[in-house]
N, C-alpha and C positions, 0 to 999 in steps of 0.2 A: 558534207556540204551543210553550211548553216542555213537554217530556215530564216524566213524574213523576220520572225519574232526574235530569233537568237542573234541576229546581226547587231553589232554595236552601233550606237548612234553617234555620229561624228559631229562635234560641235565646233563652230568657228571660233578661233582664239579671240578673246576679248569680248565675246558675246555671252550674256547671261541667258540661261534657259527661260523660255516664256512662262510667266507665272500662270498658275491655274486660276480660271475664273471661279470665284466663289459665289454661290447663290445667296441671295439675301435670306435672313433668318425666316422671314415670312414670305413664302413664294407660292403663288397660285398658278397652276397650269390652266390651260384653256378650259378644261372641264370644270375645274374648281371655280373659275370666274363665272362660268355659265350657271353653276349651281347657286352661287350667291345672288346672281341676278334674278333667278326664279324664286329665291327665298324672300326677296324684297317685299312682295305683296303680303306674305304671311307676317313678316317682321313689322311692317307698318300696321297691319291689322292688330297684332298682339300689343303694339305700343299704344295705338289710339283707342282700341276697343276694350283692352283688358288692363294693361299696366297703369296708364294714366288715370282711368276711372277708379281703379283699385286704391291707389294712393290718395286720390282726391276724396274718396269716401272715408278713408281713414282720417283725413283732416276734418271733414265735415262732422264726423262722429263726436268731435270735441267742440262743436259750435252750435249756435242757434241760427238755423238757416231756413227761410221760408220761400226761397226761390226769387221772390220779388225784391228782397233787401239783401245787402251784403252779409256774409256770414259774420257772426259775433262769437268770439271765443268764450266758452263757458266751462272749459275744463272737463271734469268728470261728472258734471251735472246730469247729462243724459243717462249715464250708467247708474247713477244714484236714483234717478227717476224710475228706472225699471223695478226697483225693489218695492216701490209703493204702487206700481201700476197693476191693477187687478186684471186688466185685459191681457197684459203681458203674460201673467201666470196662467191665465185660461188658455192662451195660445200654446204655451209650453206643455200644459197638461194634454191638450188635444193631440198635439204633434207626437208626444211620447207614446200615448196610447195607440195612435195610428201606426207608428213604427214598430212597437213591441208586438202588436197583434198581426198586422198585415204582412210583415217581412217573413216571419217563420211560416205562416200559412202559405204564402206564395212560393217559398223555396220547397216546402214539403209537397205541395201540389205539383210543382215543376219536376221534382225528383221522381214522384210517382209516375207521371206520364213518360218521363225519360226511361224508366225501368220497363214500362209496357212497350214502348217503341223499340227498345233494345232487343226485344225477343225476335226480331227479324220479321216484322209484319210486311206483307206485300203492299206496295205503294208507299214506302217509308218516306220518300222525298216529298210526296204530296202532303202527308200528315205533318211532316216537319215544317213545311212552308205554311200550312194552314194554322198550325198552333203558334207559329212565330208571328203571324200577322197581328194579333192583339197587342204585342209589345210595340209595334210600329204605330198603332192607332190609339193606344190606350190613353196617351197624354194629350190627344188632340181635342180641340174645341168641339168638333163634330161628335165624338164619342161621349163627351161630357153632356152635350145636349141630348143625345140618345139615351143616356143613363137617366137623365132627368125625366124623360118621357116614359121610360120603363117603370120607374119607381114613383111617379107622380100619382095624384089622386085618381085619375082615370087611365093610369098607365097599364102596361101589359101585365104586370104582376097582379094588380087588383082585378083586372078582367079575367085572368085565369082563376083567381080565387072565387070570383062571382059565379063561375060556371059550376062550382061544387058547393054553392050556397054559403060561402064565407064572405063577410063584408070586410074588405081590406081597409087598412088605415092609410093615412098620408105618411108614407115612409120618410119623405124628405122634410116634412114639417114637424115630425116628432123628434124632440131632442134625444130620446133614447135609441132611435134607429137611424138617424141621419148619418152619423159617422160610420155606422155599420155598412151602409150602402157604398161609401167611399172605400172602405176596406175591401168589400167584395170586388169593386172595380180594380183595385190594385192587385188583388189575387188573380183576377182575370188576365192581367198582363204578364202571364207566366212564361211566355214564349222565349224570351231571351235567356233566362237562367236554364230553361229546359234544354235548349240547344247546346248550351255549355255542358250541362250534366250529361247529355247524350254523347258528346264528344269524349268526356272523361270516362264514361262506361265502356266505350269502344277501346280504350287503351288498357283495360284490365285483362291480363292474359287468361285464356280459358283453362290453362293448366292449373291455376290456383283453385278454380271451382271444382275441377276434377279431383284434385287432391283433397279438398274439403269433403266431397261426396264419398271418397274412399274412406275417410275418417268417420263417416257416419253423420256428417252435418246435414241438416235439413235446409229448406229454403230460408227460413228465418235466421238460422245460424250462419249460413253463407252470406246473407245480407249484412249482419252485424259484425262478423269476423273477417270478411273479405272485402265486400263492396264498400262499406262505410269507411274503414280505415284507409283504403287506397283512394277514396274519393274526397277525403278531408281537404286536400289543397283546393279542389274545385268548389267544395262547399264554402270554404273560407273566402275564395275569390268572389263568388256570387253574393255572399253575405256582405262583404264590403261594398260592392256596387249597389246592391238593392237598399242597403241601409242609407247610404248617401243620397240615393235617389228619393227615398221615402221622406227624408228630412226636407228635401227641396220641392215637394209636391205643392203645386199652386193652382194649375189650370182647372182641375176637377172641382176643387172646393170653391173657386171663384165663380165658375159657371153655374154649378148646382145651387149655391146659396145666393147668387146674384151679387157677389162681392161683399156680402154683409157678414159672412161667417155664422149665420143663423141656421136653425133657430136656437136661441139662448146660447150663442157662442159654441154650439156643439160641433161646428165644422170650421171654427176659427183656427186654421193652421197658422203656424208661425210666419211662413212666407206671405200669407194673405194679410196678416197683421202688419208686416213690414210694408206691403203695398198700400194698405189703408193709411198708414202714417205718412208715407212719402208722397203718394199721388192723389189722396183724397183730402187729408188734413194739411198737405204741403209742409209737413214738419220734417224736412230732409235731414236735419241734424240728428233727430231722434231715430229716424228710419235707418240712417247710416250706422248709428250705434247698435241698433237691433241686428242689422245685417252682419256686423263684425262679431257680435256675440254668437250668432248662428255659425259663422265660419269657424270660430275658435272651438265651439262645442263639437262640430263635426270632426274637426282635426283631432280633438282630444279623444273622442269616441273611437275614431279610426286607429289612433295610436294605442288605445286600450285593447282593441281587437288584436293588433299585432303582438302586443305584450302577452296576452293570454293565449295566443295561438300556439306557442311552443309547448303547451300542455295537452293539446288535443289534435293539432295538425301534424300529420306524419308524411314526410317526404321520402323519396326513394333512397336517399343516402343516410337517413336517420334510423 
């Protein structure tokens, strides 16, 4: 007996079989339509807060614009002005020193603490949360004000030195030490890279360390020959994030120096100089040009990191 699927379909003579309904090329089901509805706020935010201001600043970079008067097209004049601007080069120097010194110190300190915590300390969750807290607070105005009180004339550092008979100096008013205080602040925000390092250390198999110990490798050789090579992707990831973040540092320098970048331009970060030109001097055209130079510089440095990474970053399939 034929099953229902095997029975022939009888067609009425003269009638064509019903054509199949074709879905349109772009068809959204109910869930797809709902997803697009929920994405509308983000899309509007991206368009109004990011995309339009981004392209507007690109246009203003080639204009003379003081907010009060309409923009006047000046071509490459703003970029040519940078070459002769001593404040611009001072800001570049301060920012480069800050990035080149603070980022390696921060990553080194974060890796050291991650290695200590990876040894299975009791209360690991508490220490991990406590050490991560500075990363959440380090860029806040409150911490910048606290840092100013710690390193001020009558701050905590000088009071501690006075107890042992040492007259402390004004750390924030001395051009040779003002930038160092901001570097220490950035190193103090080691929590975020430390947590990432700790997660990477937990992924290294214990069998590799056991094999290294069987071969006679000590703690240092285990670190250099096992830990570091397998951790290079994590190091690279943290390096990219912290480098970009260091180039964008603004709040700490603005609060500690009062927005001046002093003393003697020793804390004149690039972002602070952009702020001075745009919102103090109201030279929005020049400030936009400065901002685009910073963005291109960060993109170029990031691309250089990726280009060089093939020589020192080792992935599991390489």
